[in-house]
C-alpha positions in Angstrom: -34.7 -10.7 -48.2 -31.3 -9.4 -47.0 -28.3 -10.5 -49.5 -25.6 -11.9 -47.3 -22.8 -12.3 -50.4 -21.0 -8.8 -49.2 -20.4 -10.2 -45.6 -17.2 -11.4 -45.3 -17.5 -15.4 -43.7 -14.9 -16.8 -40.8 -12.3 -18.7 -41.4 -12.9 -22.5 -39.8 -10.4 -25.2 -39.1 -6.8 -24.7 -39.0 -6.6 -21.1 -41.4 -9.1 -19.7 -38.5 -6.7 -20.7 -35.7 -3.9 -19.1 -37.1 -5.7 -16.5 -37.5 -6.7 -16.1 -33.7 -2.8 -17.0 -33.0 -2.4 -13.8 -34.9 -4.3 -11.9 -33.5 -2.9 -12.7 -29.8 0.6 -12.4 -31.2 -0.3 -8.7 -32.5 -1.2 -8.5 -28.7 1.7 -9.5 -27.1 3.9 -7.3 -29.3 2.4 -4.1 -29.6 3.0 -2.6 -26.5 6.7 -3.1 -26.2 7.3 -3.2 -29.7 5.3 1.0 -29.4 8.2 1.5 -26.7 10.8 0.1 -28.1 10.1 2.4 -31.3 9.4 5.4 -29.4 12.3 4.9 -27.2 14.2 4.7 -30.4 12.2 8.0 -32.2 13.4 10.2 -29.2 17.1 9.2 -28.5 17.6 9.9 -31.9 15.9 13.4 -31.5 17.7 14.5 -28.6 20.8 13.3 -30.4 20.0 15.7 -33.0 18.9 18.7 -30.5 21.0 17.8 -27.9 18.1 17.5 -25.7 17.8 14.7 -22.5 13.9 14.2 -22.2 12.5 13.6 -25.3 13.5 9.7 -25.4 11.0 9.1 -21.9 8.3 11.1 -24.0 9.0 9.0 -27.4 8.3 6.0 -24.6 5.2 7.4 -23.1 4.0 8.1 -26.9 4.8 4.4 -28.0 3.3 3.7 -24.9 0.4 5.1 -25.6 0.1 4.1 -29.0 0.7 0.5 -27.8 -2.2 0.8 -25.7 -4.4 2.3 -28.0 -3.3 -0.6 -30.6 -4.0 -3.5 -27.9 -7.3 -1.7 -27.9 -8.5 -2.2 -32.1 -7.1 -5.4 -31.6 -9.6 -6.3 -28.8 -12.1 -5.0 -29.9 -11.6 -6.3 -33.7 -11.6 -9.6 -31.7 -14.5 -9.2 -29.7 -16.9 -8.0 -32.5 -16.6 -11.3 -33.9 -17.9 -13.2 -31.3 -14.1 -15.0 -29.6 -14.6 -17.5 -32.1 
């Protein structure tokens, strides 16, 4: 018989609801935060090197990072069964 002591148990009740809410908040914030951070980093590089295109690249890289975070969070949520 397999030992189930190492398998983490799903939180139930109010704690489980808070974990679900936190996951949904991550999904809502990931893309805008990634774009904002990428834009700020790109703008700093633009200012330092006197260019004007790195900010756009920063926004695009931030969007890609946001989408990756969304997919990771969603797949983790779906793997748990969505409960």
